[in-house]
C-alpha positions as CSV (number, residue, x, y, z in Angstrom):
1,X,0.2,0.2,-0.2
2,X,1.1,3.3,-1.0
3,X,1.4,6.1,2.5
4,X,0.7,9.5,1.1
5,X,1.4,13.2,3.4
6,X,-0.4,16.1,2.5
7,X,1.6,19.1,2.4
8,X,1.3,23.3,1.8
9,X,3.3,24.1,-0.6
10,X,3.9,28.0,-1.6
11,X,3.6,29.4,-4.7
12,X,5.1,32.2,-6.5
13,X,1.9,33.8,-8.7
14,X,2.0,36.9,-11.9
15,X,-0.4,39.4,-10.1
16,X,0.9,43.0,-11.7
17,X,3.5,44.1,-13.5
18,X,5.5,47.5,-13.5
19,X,6.8,49.5,-16.7
20,X,10.1,49.8,-16.9
21,X,10.2,53.0,-18.8
22,X,7.2,55.3,-16.7
23,X,6.7,54.1,-13.9
24,X,3.5,53.1,-13.6
25,X,2.4,49.9,-12.0
26,X,-1.0,46.7,-12.9
27,X,-1.9,44.8,-10.8
28,X,-5.6,44.8,-12.3
29,X,-7.9,41.8,-13.7
30,X,-6.3,43.4,-17.3
31,X,-2.7,43.7,-16.0
32,X,-1.5,41.1,-18.7
33,X,-3.7,42.5,-21.8
34,X,-2.0,46.2,-21.1
35,X,1.4,46.1,-21.7
36,X,4.5,43.7,-22.8
37,X,6.3,41.3,-20.5
38,X,9.5,40.1,-22.4
39,X,12.0,37.4,-21.4
40,X,15.3,36.0,-23.4
41,X,17.5,33.9,-22.1
42,X,21.1,35.1,-23.9
43,X,23.3,32.2,-25.9
44,X,26.7,31.3,-26.7
45,X,28.8,34.3,-27.8
46,X,26.2,37.1,-26.2
47,X,26.8,40.6,-26.0
48,X,24.8,40.7,-22.9
49,X,26.6,38.0,-21.5
50,X,26.5,34.3,-21.9
51,X,23.8,32.8,-20.2
52,X,22.3,36.0,-19.0
53,X,18.5,36.7,-19.4
54,X,17.4,40.0,-20.5
55,X,13.4,40.8,-18.7
56,X,12.1,44.4,-20.4
57,X,8.2,44.9,-18.7
58,X,6.7,48.5,-20.9
59,X,2.7,49.1,-20.6
60,X,1.2,50.0,-24.1
61,X,1.8,53.8,-23.9
62,X,5.4,53.6,-23.6
63,X,5.4,50.4,-26.3
64,X,4.3,53.1,-28.6
65,X,6.4,55.8,-28.3
66,X,9.9,53.2,-28.1
67,X,8.1,50.8,-30.6
68,X,5.9,52.4,-32.2
69,X,8.0,53.5,-35.9
70,X,9.0,48.9,-36.1
71,X,6.1,47.2,-35.4
72,X,4.1,46.2,-37.8
73,X,-0.2,45.7,-36.9
74,X,-2.3,43.2,-38.4
75,X,-6.0,42.5,-38.1
76,X,-6.6,38.9,-37.0
77,X,-8.1,37.0,-40.0
């Protein structure tokens, strides 16, 4: 017979983000639709360092300001 034990485990849950550019915080129920959170692990020979992690959090206003000229916006089919 298998013996089981019940235990409580803490889990880290994302509940919002803070824009790296303007500093505004987004924690409402739509926080994951009001901006961009980008994480990237650098590979071998990266100018940012092998294995380092890059992270950027931007709200929609800052996305438009920083990346506006480079964005390609398409409607879904």
